C-alpha positions as CSV (number, residue, x, y, z in Angstrom):
1,X,104.8,85.4,89.3
2,X,101.6,84.9,91.5
3,X,98.8,83.4,89.5
4,X,95.8,85.6,89.1
5,X,97.0,88.1,91.9
6,X,94.3,90.7,92.5
7,X,95.3,94.4,92.8
8,X,93.0,97.3,93.8
9,X,94.0,100.7,93.1
10,X,92.0,103.7,94.6
11,X,93.0,107.3,93.3
12,X,91.4,110.4,94.7
13,X,89.9,112.9,92.3
14,X,92.3,115.4,93.4
15,X,95.2,113.3,91.9
16,X,93.4,113.4,88.5
17,X,93.1,117.2,87.6
18,X,95.9,117.7,85.5
19,X,96.5,115.6,82.2
20,X,100.2,115.1,83.1
21,X,99.1,113.5,86.3
22,X,96.6,111.3,84.6
23,X,99.4,110.2,82.4
24,X,101.8,109.4,85.1
25,X,99.2,107.3,86.6
26,X,98.5,105.5,83.4
27,X,102.1,104.7,82.8
28,X,102.4,103.3,86.2
29,X,99.5,101.1,85.9
30,X,100.9,99.8,82.7
31,X,104.0,98.9,84.7
32,X,102.0,96.9,87.0
33,X,100.6,94.8,84.5
34,X,103.9,94.5,82.4
35,X,105.6,93.2,85.5
36,X,103.2,90.2,85.7
37,X,100.7,89.6,83.1
38,X,98.6,87.3,85.4
39,X,97.8,90.2,87.7
40,X,94.0,91.2,87.6
41,X,94.1,94.9,88.2
42,X,90.9,97.2,89.3
43,X,91.0,100.9,89.7
44,X,88.5,103.0,91.6
45,X,88.5,106.7,91.2
46,X,87.1,109.5,93.0
47,X,86.0,113.0,91.6
48,X,85.5,115.1,94.6
49,X,87.0,118.5,93.4
50,X,85.8,117.8,90.0
51,X,82.1,117.3,91.4
52,X,82.4,120.6,93.5
53,X,83.7,122.7,90.6
54,X,80.9,121.5,88.1
55,X,78.3,122.3,90.7
56,X,79.6,125.7,91.1
57,X,79.6,126.0,87.3
58,X,75.9,125.0,87.4
59,X,75.1,127.3,90.3
60,X,75.0,124.5,93.2
61,X,76.5,125.0,96.4
62,X,78.1,122.0,97.9
63,X,77.6,121.0,101.4
64,X,79.3,118.7,103.6
65,X,78.5,117.1,106.8
66,X,81.4,115.1,108.8
67,X,83.2,115.4,105.7
68,X,80.6,113.8,103.5
69,X,78.8,115.3,100.6
70,X,75.2,116.0,100.9
71,X,73.6,115.1,97.6
72,X,70.4,116.3,96.4
73,X,68.8,115.8,92.8
74,X,70.8,118.6,91.2
75,X,73.7,117.8,92.9
76,X,73.4,114.0,91.9
77,X,73.3,115.3,88.3
78,X,76.6,117.1,88.8
79,X,78.0,113.8,90.3
80,X,77.0,111.6,87.5
81,X,78.2,114.0,85.0
82,X,81.5,114.8,86.7
83,X,82.4,110.9,87.4
84,X,81.0,109.5,84.1
85,X,81.3,112.5,81.6
86,X,84.7,114.1,82.9
87,X,86.8,112.1,85.2
88,X,86.1,108.7,84.2
89,X,86.7,109.4,80.1
90,X,89.8,111.7,81.0
91,X,91.2,108.7,82.7
92,X,90.3,106.2,80.4
93,X,91.9,108.1,77.6
94,X,95.2,108.3,79.3
95,X,95.1,104.7,80.1
96,X,94.3,103.7,76.4
97,X,97.3,106.1,75.3
98,X,99.5,104.3,77.7
99,X,98.7,100.9,76.1
100,X,96.6,99.8,78.9
101,X,93.4,97.8,78.0
102,X,91.1,99.8,80.1
103,X,87.1,99.9,80.5
104,X,85.5,102.9,82.2
105,X,82.2,102.2,83.7
106,X,80.2,103.4,86.8
107,X,79.9,100.5,89.7
108,X,76.0,100.4,88.8
109,X,76.9,98.4,85.7
110,X,75.9,95.0,85.7
111,X,74.8,95.1,89.3
112,X,78.3,95.1,90.3
113,X,77.4,97.2,93.3
114,X,73.8,97.9,94.4
115,X,73.1,100.8,96.9
116,X,70.2,101.5,99.2
117,X,69.5,105.2,100.3
118,X,71.2,106.0,103.5
119,X,68.7,106.8,106.4
120,X,69.4,109.8,108.3
121,X,71.9,109.1,111.0
122,X,73.6,110.8,113.9
123,X,76.7,112.5,113.2
124,X,79.4,113.8,115.6
125,X,79.0,117.7,115.8
126,X,75.5,117.8,114.5
127,X,72.6,118.4,116.9
128,X,70.1,116.3,114.8
129,X,70.5,113.2,112.4
130,X,71.8,114.1,109.1
131,X,70.0,113.1,106.0
132,X,72.6,112.9,103.3
133,X,70.1,113.0,100.5
134,X,70.8,110.5,97.5
135,X,73.8,109.2,99.2
136,X,74.1,105.1,99.2
137,X,75.2,102.6,101.8
138,X,76.3,99.5,99.9
139,X,73.7,96.8,99.9
140,X,75.1,94.2,97.6
141,X,78.0,93.3,95.5
142,X,78.2,91.0,92.2
143,X,81.5,90.4,90.9
144,X,80.6,88.8,87.7
145,X,81.4,92.0,85.5
146,X,84.9,92.2,87.1
147,X,85.5,88.5,86.4
148,X,84.3,88.8,82.9
149,X,86.4,91.8,82.2
150,X,89.5,90.3,83.7
151,X,89.0,87.2,81.8
152,X,88.9,89.0,78.6
153,X,92.1,91.0,79.5
154,X,90.7,94.3,80.6
155,X,91.3,96.6,83.4
156,X,88.1,98.1,85.0
157,X,88.1,101.8,85.7
158,X,85.1,102.3,88.1
159,X,83.5,105.0,89.6
160,X,81.2,104.7,92.6
161,X,78.0,105.8,91.0
162,X,75.4,103.0,91.8
163,X,71.8,102.4,91.7
164,X,69.1,100.9,94.2
165,X,66.8,98.1,93.0
166,X,64.2,100.7,92.1
167,X,66.5,102.4,89.6
168,X,67.3,105.5,91.5
169,X,70.7,106.6,91.1
170,X,73.0,107.1,94.3
171,X,76.2,108.6,95.3
172,X,78.2,105.9,96.9
173,X,81.5,107.0,98.7
174,X,84.4,105.4,96.9
175,X,85.8,104.3,100.2
176,X,82.7,101.9,100.7
177,X,83.1,100.6,97.3
178,X,86.7,99.7,98.0
179,X,85.9,97.8,101.1
180,X,82.9,96.0,99.8
181,X,84.9,94.6,96.6
182,X,87.9,93.9,98.9
183,X,85.6,91.6,101.0
184,X,84.3,89.8,98.0
185,X,87.2,89.5,95.7
186,X,89.9,89.0,98.1
187,X,92.6,91.6,96.9
188,X,96.1,90.7,97.9
189,X,97.0,94.4,97.6
190,X,95.0,97.8,97.8
191,X,96.9,100.8,97.0
192,X,95.6,104.1,98.0
193,X,97.3,107.0,95.7
194,X,97.0,110.3,97.6
195,X,98.4,113.7,97.5
196,X,100.8,112.7,100.6
197,X,103.4,109.5,100.0
198,X,102.5,107.9,103.2
199,X,102.0,108.3,106.9
200,X,104.1,111.0,108.8
201,X,104.2,111.9,112.5
202,X,104.7,115.5,111.5
203,X,104.0,116.4,107.8
204,X,106.4,119.3,108.0
205,X,109.2,117.0,108.8
206,X,110.1,114.4,106.3
207,X,112.2,112.7,108.6
208,X,109.1,111.5,110.5
209,X,107.9,109.4,107.7
210,X,106.8,105.9,108.5
211,X,107.6,103.2,106.0
212,X,105.7,100.5,107.6
213,X,102.8,100.3,110.0
214,X,101.3,97.4,111.7
215,X,97.1,97.5,111.9
216,X,97.3,97.0,115.4
217,X,99.4,100.1,115.9
218,X,96.9,102.4,114.3
219,X,94.6,103.1,117.1
220,X,97.7,104.1,119.3
221,X,99.1,106.3,116.6
222,X,95.6,108.3,116.4
223,X,95.2,108.4,120.1
224,X,98.6,109.6,121.0
225,X,98.2,112.6,118.2
226,X,100.9,111.0,116.3
227,X,99.0,111.4,113.2
228,X,96.5,114.0,112.6
229,X,94.1,115.7,109.9
230,X,93.1,113.9,107.0
231,X,95.5,110.9,107.8
232,X,93.4,110.1,110.6
233,X,90.5,109.2,108.2
234,X,93.1,107.5,105.7
235,X,94.2,105.1,108.5
236,X,90.7,104.3,109.6
237,X,89.9,103.4,105.8
238,X,93.1,101.1,105.9
239,X,91.9,99.4,109.2
240,X,88.5,98.6,107.3
241,X,90.3,97.3,104.4
242,X,92.6,95.0,106.3
243,X,89.4,93.7,108.5
244,X,87.8,92.9,105.0
245,X,90.6,90.7,103.8
246,X,93.4,92.5,102.2
247,X,96.8,91.4,102.9
248,X,98.6,94.6,102.5
249,X,97.5,98.2,102.0
250,X,100.0,100.8,100.6
251,X,99.7,104.6,100.7
252,X,101.6,106.1,97.8
253,X,102.0,109.5,96.6
254,X,100.9,110.6,93.1
255,X,103.7,112.5,92.0
256,X,106.3,109.9,91.8
257,X,106.6,108.1,88.6
258,X,106.2,104.4,89.0
259,X,105.0,104.8,92.5
260,X,102.7,102.0,92.5
261,X,104.7,99.5,90.5
262,X,107.6,100.0,92.7
263,X,105.8,99.7,95.9
264,X,104.3,96.2,94.6
265,X,107.8,95.1,93.6
266,X,109.4,96.2,96.8
267,X,111.7,98.8,95.3
268,X,113.0,101.6,97.4
269,X,110.6,104.5,97.7
270,X,108.6,106.8,100.1
271,X,105.6,105.0,101.0
272,X,103.8,103.5,103.8
273,X,102.9,99.8,104.0
274,X,100.3,98.7,106.5
275,X,99.8,95.0,107.0
276,X,97.5,93.2,109.4
């Protein structure tokens, strides 16, 4: 066992739509702790599809620029409701049912993550700088809340809703929260749970799966066209996480039972391991 090994798991909202998927994830997280009770586990969850669906029910049209959500005041209400009133509680219930001592909270709690409103900025493909509205850049991180929860034996489940020093709630991208916490807490492993179990040169051809990638190979894979679409952004996120100090980033699929625990244990499976 590794004393106080810190592990961060990020799960996209698209992997949490179904109760069965949430239950499978919760059972997997339970296995992670059962394998080593000294591990300190933190989960960051998204809520993208849930925010879009709730917005539609409220008569709000989602707008994206360069893949990022534009968040005005009514949409921020939908963000808060989906993250803290829908996805977080549903995942919490699944974790508690699996015997996991979980605590669900937004990253604003305890000043864990403080944001600042993102200024209008140039975006590729846009003629003018884009104002994303009530969207945050990460200003600071205070890890005392996580350390307190870990010391008491709890597993934090975090959404990326933050506030600024003036009390304004802001929508922070979950990727930014992952990299910010990684820089401060020196996670040994970061696990990205996605709809695709790793990196493929061709998603239509399972024989092109890459079980291991070095960080130095990522730019070449992108430039050569070997990886395309959403996997480009995912690998760029991996680069940033490794640059912030993580030892290993795993990309695993959410449909395989025990995918996270098996990856951390080095068991066979379809996944991609990325190291510096």
